[in-house]
N, C-alpha and C positions, 0 to 999 in steps of 0.2 A: 618430397620430404625436405624439411627445413634443416639446413646445415648452418652452424654458427659462423662459418666463414662467408656465407652468402650475404649480400646486402639486402636488408629488409626494409621495405617502404610501408609505413603504417597507413592503413586506409583512412579516408577522410571521416572525421567525426560528424555526427548528426547535430544540427543546431536546434535552436529553440522552436522553430515552426513545426517540424515533424513531431518533436517531443510533446509540444502542446496539443497537437492533434491526437496523439496517442493518449494523453491524459484526459482529454474530453471524452474520447471513446471509452476509456476505462471508467470514467465517472458514470456514463450512461449504462455500461454493461454491469457495473457493480450495483447500481440502483435497481436495475432489472433483477439481478440475482437476489438482492435483499427482499424485494417484493415477492419473488417466487418462493424463497425460503419462508417468509412470513405467512404467505397465503397457504402453503402446504403444511405449515407447522414444523418445519425442520430447524427452527432456530433455538431449540433447547430452552424453551420458555421457563422451565423449572429452575434454571440457573439464575435467572434474573430475580426471581422472588426471594432469593437468599442474599442479595446484595444490599448493603446499607443504603437507605434513602429511597428504596424502590417503592415503598408504600406512598410516600409523598408524591413521587413522580407519577405513579398510576392514578392518584387522586387528581393531579393536575390535568391529566389527559382523559379523565373519566367521561367527559361528554363525547369523546371520539370512540370510546370502547364499544358502545352499543352499535354505532354505525359500522365499524369495522367487522364486528362479529356478524351482524346482519348481512354484510356484503360477502361473507364467507371466509374471512381471515381467521384461521385457527388461532386461538389464544389472544386475539385482538391486539391491543397496544403492547401487552407483555410479549407477545410473539414478535411483533415488529421491532421492539427494543432488543430482544434477544438475537434476532437475525442480523440487525445492524451491528451489534457488538461482535458477533461471531464472524461476520464477513469483513468487519473493520480490520481484522488481523488476517483472516483467511484469504481474502482476495489479493491483497498486496503480497502475501507470502508466495503466491504463484510466481511472481517475478523473482522473489528471493530464492527460489529453488531452481527455476528453469532459465533465468537470465532474460526473460521477456514477459511483461504483463500481457494479458490478452490483447490490449490495445496496441502495444508494441508489436506483438506477433502479427496481428492483422496488417499493420503497416510495414512489415518487413524489417523491423528494428531489433537489435539485440545488444546486450551489455557485454563489454569485453574489458580487458586490461587497458590501462591508459596508453600503453605502448602500441596498441593495435592488435594484440594477439587475443585469441578466444579465451573466454573465462571458464571457470569451473564452479561447481556448487558452493564451495567455500567462499569464493569471491562474491558470488551472488548473495549469500546469506549475510556476509559482512556489510555489503552495500545496503541490503534490506534493513538491517539493524540500525544503520545510520540514517537512511532516508526516512524511515518510519519510526523515528525515535519517540515521537509522542505516543502512539498507541502501544509501542513496545514497553516504554516506561510505565504507562497506565496499566497494562496487563501485569507487569511485574509487581506493581504496587498492589493490585488486587489479589494476586496469588500469594505474595509474601506478607501482606499486611503492613508494609513499610510505606506509610503515607508520604514520606519525603520524596520517594520516587515519583509519586503522582504529582506532587508539587513541582518537581523539576521538569515534568513532561511538557508543560505549557511553554516555558521559556526556551527549552531545547528545541521544541518543534517550531517555534517562531524563528529561531536562528536558522534552522535548516530550510524553512520555507522562504525566508528572505534570501538565503544563499542560492536559490534557484535563479535569481537575477544574474548570477555569474555566467549563465548560459549565453548571455549576450556578448561576453568577452570573446576574443579570438580563439581561446583554447576550447570553447564550447563544452565546458564542464560546470555543472552545478556544484555547490559546496559539498553535497553528499558524494559526488563523484570524486572531487579533489581529496576528501578525507578517506574514501575507500580505494583510491587510486584506480578508478574506472572511467570509462567513457561509453557513449552509445554510438553504435555504428549501424550501417545497413547490414542486415543479416547475411547477405551473400558476400559481403566484403571480409567477413571474419573466417 
């Protein structure tokens, strides 16, 4: 049991290498999930047909539609777009609720407080909202109809993406970690 009078030594933070490996694994796993959802028709394709600009987008990809449907993809391009949109928020939300994306989980990594103590769901959700600001603002823009939020999504996402370079600093925290007051550790160290 942790007592306030005891000396606490924070575990070592994970650097850029393992986090990059987890990100690559997450990219692969999320792509496979999108393909599975699209192939099985689990992407709620009917949602996409109500979004502005969908008709033009479907016209652009019309040559692929027949190929995808013949290959067995339910709802073709529309299903693929819907699955991509759904998992664009859903897949990262796993990390936002559990403290580890599937890639981090496989590699034995976990998010914690910057001081080296274990995190909780509120901390994970806060970090998720900052790290994935681009899709979060995009989703909010779509739900609320406030186009300004969609316009802000790009620049905000760019700042957070560039802030990932901070992982190379001795503190081993990306900008989203600094803002959320988190860090990534080996799971068994927390």
